[in-house]
C-alpha positions as CSV (number, residue, x, y, z in Angstrom):
1,X,-0.1,-4.7,-17.3
2,X,1.5,-6.0,-14.3
3,X,4.8,-5.7,-12.1
4,X,6.0,-9.2,-10.7
5,X,7.8,-8.2,-7.5
6,X,10.2,-10.2,-5.4
7,X,11.8,-8.7,-2.1
8,X,14.5,-10.0,0.7
9,X,14.1,-8.6,3.7
10,X,15.7,-8.5,7.1
11,X,13.1,-10.5,8.9
12,X,9.3,-11.8,8.9
13,X,7.9,-8.4,10.0
14,X,7.2,-5.4,8.1
15,X,6.8,-2.9,10.8
16,X,10.4,-4.1,12.2
17,X,12.2,-5.4,8.9
18,X,13.6,-3.9,6.2
19,X,14.0,-4.8,2.7
20,X,17.5,-5.8,1.4
21,X,16.7,-6.6,-2.3
22,X,14.4,-5.8,-4.7
23,X,13.6,-7.0,-8.2
24,X,10.9,-6.4,-10.4
25,X,9.4,-7.5,-13.9
26,X,7.1,-5.7,-16.0
27,X,5.0,-8.0,-17.8
28,X,2.2,-6.9,-20.4
29,X,0.4,-10.1,-20.3
30,X,2.5,-11.8,-23.3
31,X,6.5,-11.3,-22.2
32,X,8.7,-9.3,-19.8
33,X,9.0,-5.8,-21.1
34,X,11.1,-4.1,-18.4
35,X,13.2,-5.0,-15.6
36,X,14.7,-3.6,-12.5
37,X,16.7,-5.2,-9.6
38,X,19.1,-4.1,-7.0
39,X,20.3,-4.8,-3.5
40,X,19.4,-2.0,-0.9
41,X,21.1,-1.1,2.1
42,X,18.3,-1.4,5.0
43,X,20.5,0.8,7.2
44,X,20.5,-1.9,10.1
45,X,22.2,-5.3,10.8
46,X,21.1,-8.3,8.5
47,X,20.7,-11.6,11.0
48,X,22.9,-14.1,10.5
49,X,19.8,-16.5,9.9
50,X,18.8,-14.2,7.1
51,X,22.6,-14.4,5.5
52,X,22.5,-18.2,5.5
53,X,19.1,-18.1,3.7
54,X,19.8,-15.2,1.3
55,X,23.4,-15.0,1.2
56,X,22.9,-11.2,1.5
57,X,25.3,-10.3,4.1
58,X,26.3,-6.7,5.8
59,X,29.3,-6.2,3.5
60,X,27.0,-6.6,0.3
61,X,24.6,-4.0,1.1
62,X,27.0,-1.6,2.7
63,X,27.1,0.4,-0.5
64,X,23.9,-0.5,-2.1
65,X,21.5,2.6,-2.8
66,X,18.9,3.0,0.5
67,X,15.3,2.5,-0.1
68,X,14.4,6.4,-0.5
69,X,17.2,6.0,-3.5
70,X,15.1,3.4,-5.5
71,X,11.6,4.3,-4.2
72,X,10.9,6.4,-7.4
73,X,11.6,3.9,-9.6
74,X,9.6,1.5,-7.9
75,X,6.9,4.0,-8.0
76,X,6.9,4.3,-11.8
77,X,7.7,0.6,-12.6
78,X,4.1,-0.2,-10.6
79,X,2.2,2.7,-11.5
80,X,-0.9,1.9,-13.2
81,X,0.1,-2.0,-12.9
82,X,-1.2,-4.9,-11.0
83,X,1.3,-5.9,-8.1
84,X,1.8,-9.5,-8.6
85,X,4.1,-11.4,-6.3
86,X,4.2,-15.2,-4.9
87,X,2.4,-14.5,-1.5
88,X,1.9,-11.0,-2.1
89,X,0.3,-9.9,1.3
90,X,4.5,-10.3,2.4
91,X,5.8,-8.4,-0.4
92,X,3.3,-5.5,-0.8
93,X,3.2,-5.0,2.9
94,X,7.2,-4.4,3.2
95,X,6.9,-1.9,0.2
96,X,4.0,-0.2,1.5
97,X,5.7,-0.1,5.0
98,X,9.1,1.3,3.6
99,X,7.1,4.0,1.8
100,X,5.1,4.7,4.7
101,X,8.5,5.5,6.4
102,X,9.1,8.1,3.6
103,X,5.6,9.8,4.3
104,X,4.1,8.2,1.1
105,X,1.2,5.9,0.7
106,X,1.7,3.3,-1.8
107,X,-1.1,1.8,-2.9
108,X,-1.7,-0.7,-5.8
109,X,-4.2,-3.5,-6.8
110,X,-2.4,-6.9,-6.0
111,X,-2.7,-10.4,-7.3
112,X,-1.4,-13.7,-5.8
113,X,0.3,-16.6,-7.6
114,X,-0.3,-18.7,-4.3
115,X,-3.8,-18.2,-4.7
116,X,-3.6,-18.2,-8.5
117,X,-2.0,-21.8,-8.2
118,X,-4.8,-23.0,-6.1
119,X,-7.5,-22.0,-8.3
120,X,-6.1,-22.8,-11.6
121,X,-3.4,-25.7,-10.6
122,X,-5.4,-27.6,-8.0
123,X,-4.2,-30.5,-6.2
124,X,-0.7,-29.7,-5.4
125,X,0.8,-30.5,-2.0
126,X,2.5,-27.3,-1.9
127,X,2.1,-23.9,-3.3
128,X,5.5,-22.8,-1.8
129,X,7.5,-21.2,-4.7
130,X,10.2,-23.7,-4.6
131,X,7.8,-26.7,-4.4
132,X,5.5,-25.6,-7.1
133,X,8.2,-24.5,-9.2
134,X,10.1,-28.3,-8.9
135,X,6.7,-29.8,-9.9
136,X,6.0,-27.4,-12.7
137,X,9.8,-27.9,-13.9
138,X,10.6,-24.2,-13.6
139,X,14.2,-23.8,-12.6
140,X,14.9,-21.1,-10.0
141,X,18.5,-19.7,-10.5
142,X,19.1,-17.8,-7.3
143,X,16.8,-19.1,-4.9
144,X,16.2,-16.6,-1.9
145,X,17.5,-13.8,-4.3
146,X,15.0,-11.3,-5.4
147,X,15.8,-11.5,-9.1
148,X,15.8,-15.5,-8.9
149,X,12.5,-15.9,-7.2
150,X,11.0,-12.9,-9.2
151,X,12.0,-14.5,-12.4
152,X,10.3,-17.7,-11.3
153,X,7.5,-16.3,-10.7
154,X,7.2,-14.5,-14.1
155,X,7.2,-18.2,-15.1
156,X,4.8,-19.5,-12.9
157,X,2.4,-16.3,-13.8
158,X,2.5,-17.2,-17.5
159,X,1.5,-20.7,-16.9
160,X,-1.4,-19.3,-14.4
161,X,-2.4,-16.9,-17.3
162,X,-2.4,-19.8,-19.8
163,X,-4.7,-21.8,-17.6
164,X,-6.9,-18.9,-17.1
165,X,-7.3,-18.3,-20.7
166,X,-8.1,-22.0,-21.3
167,X,-10.6,-22.0,-18.5
168,X,-12.3,-18.8,-19.5
169,X,-12.7,-20.1,-23.4
170,X,-14.7,-23.2,-22.1
171,X,-17.3,-20.5,-19.9
172,X,-20.2,-19.6,-21.9
173,X,-19.7,-15.7,-23.4
174,X,-20.4,-12.9,-21.0
175,X,-19.2,-15.4,-18.3
176,X,-15.3,-14.3,-18.4
177,X,-13.9,-13.0,-15.0
178,X,-10.8,-11.9,-13.5
179,X,-9.0,-13.5,-10.6
């Protein structure tokens, strides 16, 4: 089972930034079986360049839940699941840092659709989410919003799982490998 995740943040640094939006799609290897999406009140100012990029402004998050109010839901949805994201280290570090601020050591196995893309879909000029989705015909409804990007990552992940399965069926028995 997989938890495919995307977040939006107040900046690039997990140590100094905060999450402004989270989306999680639980995937059983065949289809999405559960989902969660919410704006998050970062309890700090959202810089103008982030507002321009994401469209998420300070007024939008003013009455949104704070991270600690959705933390339990995130734990439950990702427990015993592989944490999947496009450029997973970014999303994972931010979520780990938010949990660290709450005194909780958040640990999950991770999987990166950028690395998977390079392995199972070689030859693309760029593996950024926008570019790889354009090249594969995956539409992103809500670019730089957590739910839109996470759902595009779900579609990309399904293509990658199919490519992985095709590659494995061509290997001799006993040679199947995880990512």
